[in-house]
C-alpha positions in Angstrom: 127.0 163.5 130.4 127.0 166.7 128.1 124.7 169.8 129.0 123.0 169.2 125.5 122.8 165.3 126.3 121.4 165.7 129.8 118.6 168.0 128.2 117.5 165.5 125.2 117.7 163.0 128.2 115.3 164.9 130.2 112.6 166.2 127.1 112.8 161.8 125.9 111.6 160.8 129.1 108.9 163.4 129.8 108.1 162.9 125.9 107.7 159.0 126.2 106.2 159.0 129.6 103.6 161.5 128.2 102.5 159.9 125.0 102.7 156.6 126.4 100.0 157.7 129.4 98.0 159.6 125.9 98.0 156.2 124.1 100.3 157.0 121.5 103.3 154.9 119.9 107.2 156.4 121.3 109.1 154.4 118.9 110.0 156.6 116.0 110.1 160.5 117.8 112.9 162.5 116.9 113.6 165.3 119.4 115.8 168.1 117.9 118.2 171.1 119.9 116.8 174.0 118.4 119.0 176.2 120.6 121.5 175.8 123.2 123.4 179.0 125.7 125.6 178.1 128.2 127.1 180.8 130.7 129.3 180.8 133.8 127.9 177.5 135.6 124.3 177.8 133.9 122.8 176.5 130.4 119.6 177.0 128.3 118.3 174.3 125.6 115.1 174.7 123.3 114.0 171.5 122.1 111.4 170.6 119.8 110.5 167.3 118.6 108.1 165.1 116.0 105.9 163.9 118.4 102.2 164.8 117.3 101.3 166.8 120.3 103.3 169.8 118.4 105.4 170.7 122.6 108.5 172.8 122.3 110.6 172.2 125.2 112.6 174.6 127.3 115.0 172.6 129.9 117.4 175.1 132.1 120.2 174.7 134.3 120.6 176.4 137.4 124.5 175.8 138.7 123.9 178.0 141.6 120.6 175.5 142.7 122.2 172.5 141.2 118.6 172.3 140.0 117.4 171.8 136.1 113.8 173.1 135.1 111.5 171.4 132.4 109.0 174.0 130.2 106.4 172.6 128.2 105.0 174.9 125.3 102.2 174.6 122.3 102.6 176.6 119.6 99.7 178.7 119.3 100.2 180.4 115.9 102.9 181.9 113.5 102.4 185.2 111.6 104.3 186.5 108.7 105.5 190.1 109.2 106.9 191.8 106.3 109.9 194.3 106.6 
């Protein structure tokens, strides 16, 4: 399984469990990778979903520790700053 596939799978399992717990249907949720980077044995992916909870996910793999971390964030607001 590729690193990107692993990140999507982890977010998929997390979102599915959370939405089912909250009583929200999961059938039509789409997961997209917004950004991905790999350096040596480490990688990080930023992912979003079409779920109504508006969460944003950061999946980080530490090759040194052999551990993967999943962080969840909610977008608070979007401010336009003109040039």
